[in-house]
Backbone as JSON, one array per atom type, in Angstrom:
{
  "sequence": "MKKFLTILALITTLLADNPNDLDEIKEEDIPKILSIIKDGTKEYLPMMLDDYTTLVDIVCVQNAIEYRNRINSENEHVKIILKADKGTLIKTTFENNKSYLCSDPETKMLLSKGAIFVYVFYDLHDAELFKFSVQHKDCP",
  "N": [[0.83, -1.18, 0.0], [2.03, 1.17, 0.67], [3.69, 1.65, -1.51], [1.77, 2.17, -3.43], [0.79, 4.64, -2.52], [3.07, 6.2, -2.83], [3.41, 6.11, -5.61], [1.02, 7.36, -6.35], [1.41, 9.91, -5.23], [3.57, 10.8, -6.77], [2.35, 10.91, -9.29], [0.36, 12.87, -8.93], [2.0, 15.03, -8.47], [3.31, 15.23, -10.93], [1.2, 15.79, -12.69], [-0.05, 18.07, -11.77], [0.55, 21.56, -11.67], [1.19, 22.82, -9.32], [1.87, 20.95, -6.62], [0.37, 21.15, -4.3], [-2.02, 22.03, -5.16], [-4.33, 20.25, -6.09], [-6.55, 20.47, -7.59], [-6.04, 20.99, -10.2], [-5.98, 18.7, -11.68], [-7.95, 17.07, -14.03], [-11.19, 15.62, -14.85], [-10.92, 14.13, -17.2], [-8.33, 13.26, -16.98], [-8.31, 11.15, -15.24], [-8.59, 8.33, -16.16], [-5.98, 7.96, -17.24], [-4.33, 8.44, -15.01], [-5.18, 6.38, -13.28], [-4.4, 4.19, -14.79], [-1.63, 4.47, -14.73], [-1.19, 4.08, -12.0], [-2.05, 1.43, -11.83], [-0.17, 0.14, -13.55], [2.21, 0.7, -12.15], [1.81, -0.66, -9.79], [1.31, -3.28, -10.48], [3.69, -4.65, -11.01], [4.52, -5.54, -8.55], [2.96, -7.64, -7.83], [2.05, -11.05, -7.1], [0.67, -9.68, -4.04], [0.76, -9.92, -0.65], [-1.82, -8.98, 1.48], [-2.9, -9.33, 3.97], [-3.15, -11.89, 6.52], [-4.88, -13.6, 5.22], [-5.54, -12.66, 2.7], [-4.66, -11.93, -0.65], [-3.52, -9.68, -3.02], [-3.98, -10.11, -6.35], [-4.29, -9.2, -8.97], [-4.72, -6.28, -11.02], [-6.85, -4.22, -12.81], [-7.83, -1.77, -15.22], [-10.6, 0.09, -16.32], [-11.73, 2.56, -18.17], [-12.76, 5.02, -16.02], [-12.43, 3.5, -13.77], [-10.7, 1.51, -11.4], [-9.84, -1.73, -10.76], [-9.32, -3.89, -8.15], [-8.24, -7.09, -7.77], [-8.62, -9.64, -5.61], [-7.51, -12.52, -3.78], [-8.85, -14.73, -1.51], [-7.87, -16.82, 1.14], [-9.62, -19.34, 1.11], [-9.57, -21.87, 2.09], [-8.71, -21.87, 4.64], [-9.63, -22.55, 7.95], [-10.75, -20.66, 9.73], [-11.51, -18.62, 7.96], [-13.34, -20.03, 6.39], [-15.42, -20.42, 8.25], [-16.23, -17.77, 8.75], [-17.05, -16.98, 6.17], [-19.19, -18.68, 5.81], [-20.9, -18.28, 8.04], [-21.04, -15.52, 8.58], [-20.87, -13.76, 6.34], [-21.98, -11.37, 5.41], [-21.27, -9.44, 7.33], [-18.51, -9.53, 7.02], [-18.27, -8.5, 4.4], [-19.36, -5.92, 4.78], [-17.58, -4.85, 6.72], [-15.14, -4.97, 5.32], [-15.73, -3.27, 3.16], [-16.18, -0.85, 4.59], [-13.65, -0.43, 5.77], [-12.01, -0.06, 3.48], [-13.31, 2.12, 2.3], [-13.01, 4.06, 4.31], [-10.2, 4.38, 4.31], [-9.75, 5.27, 1.61], [-11.31, 7.61, 1.51], [-10.21, 9.21, 3.44], [-7.63, 9.77, 2.68], [-5.98, 12.38, 1.11], [-5.17, 12.43, -1.65], [-6.41, 10.17, -2.9], [-9.03, 10.77, -2.3], [-9.35, 13.07, -3.77], [-9.11, 11.98, -6.36], [-11.41, 10.4, -6.35], [-13.34, 12.43, -6.2], [-13.1, 13.47, -8.7], [-14.23, 11.58, -10.26], [-13.17, 8.99, -10.24], [-13.42, 5.48, -9.67], [-13.12, 2.98, -7.31], [-12.83, -0.38, -7.37], [-13.36, -3.43, -5.74], [-12.75, -6.81, -5.83], [-13.3, -10.04, -4.63], [-12.04, -13.27, -4.59], [-12.28, -16.85, -4.22], [-9.99, -19.58, -3.54], [-10.32, -21.08, -5.79], [-10.9, -19.43, -7.82], [-13.54, -18.54, -7.88], [-15.91, -15.99, -7.65], [-16.4, -14.35, -4.61], [-17.34, -11.99, -3.35], [-18.02, -8.51, -4.11], [-17.41, -5.02, -4.34], [-17.72, -1.44, -4.7], [-16.1, 1.72, -4.29], [-17.02, 5.0, -4.38], [-17.18, 8.55, -5.05], [-19.55, 9.46, -3.86], [-19.72, 7.88, -1.64], [-18.04, 8.92, 0.24], [-17.84, 10.96, 3.15]],
  "CA": [[0.0, 0.0, 0.0], [2.93, 2.32, 0.72], [4.13, 1.89, -2.89], [0.62, 2.78, -4.09], [0.75, 6.05, -2.14], [4.22, 6.86, -3.45], [3.07, 6.27, -7.02], [-0.04, 8.36, -6.43], [2.01, 11.21, -4.95], [4.34, 11.18, -7.96], [1.42, 11.24, -10.37], [-0.27, 14.16, -8.68], [3.03, 16.03, -8.65], [3.56, 15.37, -12.35], [0.05, 16.33, -13.42], [-0.46, 19.38, -11.25], [1.64, 22.53, -11.66], [1.5, 23.0, -7.91], [1.42, 19.72, -5.97], [-0.61, 21.47, -3.27], [-3.27, 22.4, -5.81], [-4.73, 19.05, -6.82], [-7.7, 20.78, -8.43], [-5.59, 21.09, -11.59], [-6.27, 17.44, -12.35], [-9.29, 17.1, -14.6], [-11.86, 14.32, -14.98], [-10.38, 13.36, -18.32], [-7.02, 12.72, -16.59], [-8.5, 10.02, -14.33], [-8.18, 7.03, -16.73], [-4.53, 7.92, -17.39], [-3.76, 8.32, -13.67], [-5.46, 5.03, -12.78], [-3.58, 3.27, -15.56], [-0.27, 4.59, -14.2], [-1.22, 3.41, -10.7], [-2.14, -0.01, -12.12], [1.12, -0.32, -14.08], [3.22, 0.79, -11.11], [1.53, -1.62, -8.73], [1.26, -4.64, -11.04], [5.0, -5.31, -10.94], [4.71, -6.07, -7.2], [1.94, -8.67, -7.59], [1.02, -10.99, -6.07], [1.03, -8.95, -2.85], [0.0, -10.31, 0.55], [-2.4, -7.83, 2.16], [-3.02, -9.76, 5.37], [-2.94, -13.33, 6.67], [-5.84, -14.37, 4.42], [-5.88, -12.0, 1.44], [-3.57, -11.6, -1.56], [-3.87, -8.92, -4.22], [-3.42, -10.91, -7.44], [-4.35, -8.53, -10.25], [-5.34, -4.95, -11.08], [-7.22, -3.84, -14.17], [-8.49, -0.47, -15.35], [-11.57, 0.28, -17.39], [-12.1, 3.98, -18.14], [-12.47, 5.73, -14.77], [-12.46, 2.55, -12.65], [-9.57, 0.62, -11.17], [-10.37, -2.91, -10.07], [-8.36, -4.69, -7.42], [-8.7, -8.47, -7.69], [-8.02, -10.26, -4.43], [-7.81, -13.92, -3.54], [-8.95, -15.05, -0.1], [-7.53, -18.2, 1.45], [-10.91, -19.93, 1.47], [-9.35, -23.18, 2.69], [-8.43, -21.63, 6.04], [-10.83, -22.87, 8.75], [-11.32, -19.4, 10.24], [-12.15, -17.96, 6.82], [-14.52, -20.84, 6.04], [-16.48, -20.14, 9.23], [-16.72, -16.41, 8.51], [-17.78, -16.95, 4.89], [-20.44, -19.43, 5.95], [-21.78, -17.78, 9.1], [-21.16, -14.07, 8.72], [-20.32, -13.15, 5.13], [-22.47, -9.99, 5.32], [-20.43, -8.59, 8.19], [-17.21, -9.47, 6.36], [-18.38, -7.56, 3.27], [-19.55, -4.57, 5.32], [-16.34, -4.42, 7.36], [-14.14, -4.75, 4.26], [-16.13, -2.04, 2.47], [-15.96, 0.3, 5.48], [-12.2, -0.22, 5.9], [-11.5, 0.51, 2.23], [-13.91, 3.45, 2.16], [-12.36, 4.93, 5.29], [-8.86, 4.67, 3.8], [-9.81, 6.08, 0.39], [-11.94, 8.91, 1.76], [-9.39, 10.02, 4.35], [-6.39, 10.12, 2.0], [-6.29, 13.52, 0.23], [-4.99, 12.15, -3.07], [-7.46, 9.28, -3.41], [-10.3, 11.5, -2.18], [-9.38, 13.96, -4.94], [-9.42, 11.15, -7.52], [-12.84, 10.06, -6.25], [-14.13, 13.62, -6.51], [-12.99, 13.69, -10.15], [-14.94, 10.51, -10.96], [-12.55, 7.67, -10.14], [-14.14, 4.45, -8.93], [-12.25, 1.91, -6.84], [-13.61, -1.61, -7.3], [-12.66, -4.52, -5.05], [-13.36, -8.11, -6.08], [-12.67, -11.07, -3.81], [-12.23, -14.61, -5.13], [-11.75, -17.93, -3.39], [-8.78, -20.19, -4.12], [-10.68, -21.72, -7.05], [-11.26, -18.3, -8.7], [-14.97, -18.23, -7.85], [-16.13, -14.71, -6.99], [-17.06, -14.4, -3.32], [-18.08, -10.74, -3.24], [-17.48, -7.39, -4.87], [-18.02, -3.73, -4.03], [-16.98, -0.31, -5.22], [-16.1, 2.95, -3.52], [-17.15, 6.15, -5.25], [-17.2, 9.83, -4.36], [-20.77, 9.57, -3.05], [-19.53, 7.11, -0.41], [-17.24, 9.69, 1.18], [-18.62, 11.99, 3.87]],
  "C": [[0.87, 1.25, 0.0], [3.41, 2.67, -0.68], [3.02, 2.57, -3.69], [0.58, 4.28, -3.79], [1.9, 6.82, -2.76], [3.94, 7.11, -4.93], [2.03, 7.37, -7.19], [0.51, 9.76, -6.19], [2.81, 11.7, -6.15], [3.44, 11.61, -9.11], [0.82, 12.62, -10.15], [0.74, 15.29, -8.83], [3.29, 16.28, -10.14], [2.42, 16.08, -13.08], [-0.39, 17.7, -12.95], [0.76, 20.3, -11.24], [2.14, 22.75, -10.24], [0.99, 21.76, -7.18], [0.39, 19.96, -4.87], [-1.96, 21.84, -3.85], [-3.72, 21.26, -6.69], [-5.94, 19.29, -7.7], [-7.33, 20.91, -9.9], [-5.86, 19.81, -12.37], [-7.73, 17.44, -12.79], [-9.88, 15.68, -14.69], [-11.27, 13.49, -16.09], [-8.99, 12.79, -18.04], [-7.14, 11.43, -15.79], [-8.11, 8.67, -14.95], [-6.66, 6.89, -16.86], [-3.86, 7.73, -16.02], [-3.97, 6.91, -13.13], [-4.62, 3.99, -13.5], [-2.12, 3.29, -15.07], [-0.17, 3.9, -12.85], [-1.21, 1.9, -10.9], [-0.77, -0.53, -12.57], [2.21, -0.32, -13.0], [3.04, -0.24, -10.01], [1.66, -3.05, -9.22], [2.59, -5.38, -10.92], [5.28, -5.92, -9.57], [3.74, -7.19, -6.86], [2.54, -10.06, -7.81], [1.57, -10.33, -4.8], [0.14, -9.38, -1.69], [-0.5, -9.06, 1.25], [-2.58, -8.1, 3.64], [-2.84, -11.27, 5.4], [-3.8, -14.17, 5.73], [-6.04, -13.86, 3.0], [-4.63, -11.64, 0.65], [-4.14, -10.82, -2.74], [-3.19, -9.62, -5.39], [-3.43, -10.22, -8.79], [-5.01, -7.16, -10.09], [-5.64, -4.68, -12.54], [-7.9, -2.47, -14.11], [-9.45, -0.5, -16.53], [-12.1, 1.7, -17.23], [-11.75, 4.61, -16.8], [-12.5, 4.81, -13.55], [-11.16, 1.75, -12.61], [-10.09, -0.52, -10.31], [-9.23, -3.71, -9.47], [-8.94, -6.08, -7.23], [-7.9, -9.2, -6.61], [-8.42, -11.72, -4.32], [-7.77, -14.14, -2.02], [-8.62, -16.52, 0.1], [-8.77, -18.89, 2.01], [-10.77, -21.32, 2.07], [-9.03, -23.06, 4.18], [-9.71, -21.82, 6.85], [-11.53, -21.62, 9.27], [-12.1, -18.67, 9.13], [-13.41, -18.71, 6.41], [-15.7, -20.52, 6.97], [-17.07, -18.76, 8.97], [-17.55, -16.36, 7.23], [-19.13, -17.65, 5.0], [-21.41, -18.76, 6.91], [-22.02, -16.28, 9.07], [-20.57, -13.32, 7.53], [-20.75, -11.68, 5.0], [-21.64, -9.02, 6.15], [-19.04, -8.44, 7.6], [-17.24, -8.45, 5.24], [-18.48, -6.13, 3.8], [-18.26, -4.03, 5.93], [-15.26, -4.1, 6.32], [-14.45, -3.48, 3.5], [-15.8, -0.82, 3.32], [-14.47, 0.6, 5.64], [-11.61, 0.43, 4.65], [-12.03, 1.92, 2.02], [-13.21, 4.45, 3.08], [-10.97, 5.35, 4.8], [-8.93, 5.62, 2.61], [-10.33, 7.48, 0.65], [-11.11, 9.8, 2.68], [-8.06, 10.44, 3.72], [-6.67, 11.25, 1.01], [-6.18, 13.21, -1.26], [-6.09, 11.24, -3.62], [-8.82, 9.95, -3.31], [-10.46, 12.45, -3.37], [-9.72, 13.16, -6.19], [-10.89, 10.75, -7.52], [-13.7, 11.25, -6.64], [-14.12, 13.94, -8.0], [-13.61, 12.56, -10.96], [-14.31, 9.14, -10.92], [-13.42, 6.75, -9.3], [-13.15, 3.35, -8.59], [-13.11, 0.68, -6.6], [-12.74, -2.69, -6.65], [-13.44, -5.8, -5.28], [-12.56, -9.14, -5.29], [-13.07, -12.45, -4.34], [-11.75, -15.63, -4.1], [-10.53, -18.52, -4.09], [-9.04, -20.89, -5.45], [-11.18, -20.71, -8.07], [-12.76, -18.07, -8.83], [-15.14, -16.91, -7.08], [-16.93, -14.89, -5.7], [-17.93, -13.16, -3.08], [-17.31, -9.62, -3.93], [-18.16, -6.12, -4.38], [-17.16, -2.63, -4.64], [-17.1, 0.87, -4.26], [-16.06, 4.1, -4.52], [-17.21, 7.41, -4.4], [-18.41, 9.96, -3.43], [-20.67, 8.8, -1.74], [-18.75, 7.87, 0.65], [-18.09, 10.76, 1.86], [-18.27, 13.39, 3.41]]
}
């Protein structure tokens, strides 16, 4: 995640005349910025995010960047959560990602310009478990 922030900081510096004035970035710049983030992050994949989750791929489509994650669905703890309390897992994961994206000035700026951050979670057999997106309207 630290590399993501470094890449994002470099992009905003390159695209804005004054790095403190992020309003210089326009909506039409978003696909290019997201593509640069994707390319800069992809070289570090797969990336362990926690004990159960690995970021395995990133794709961009227009103003959306999609993070594809694989959950260790064979882990007994994960199996129990997915079976008994999947709704809470989805809500907690959404809230954690939303909180991070909405509190970081650079990602909040990208969201305000129309960027969409999509998170997809797969099991070890590549079956989709759940998916959600964070958009500007999700930020307070």
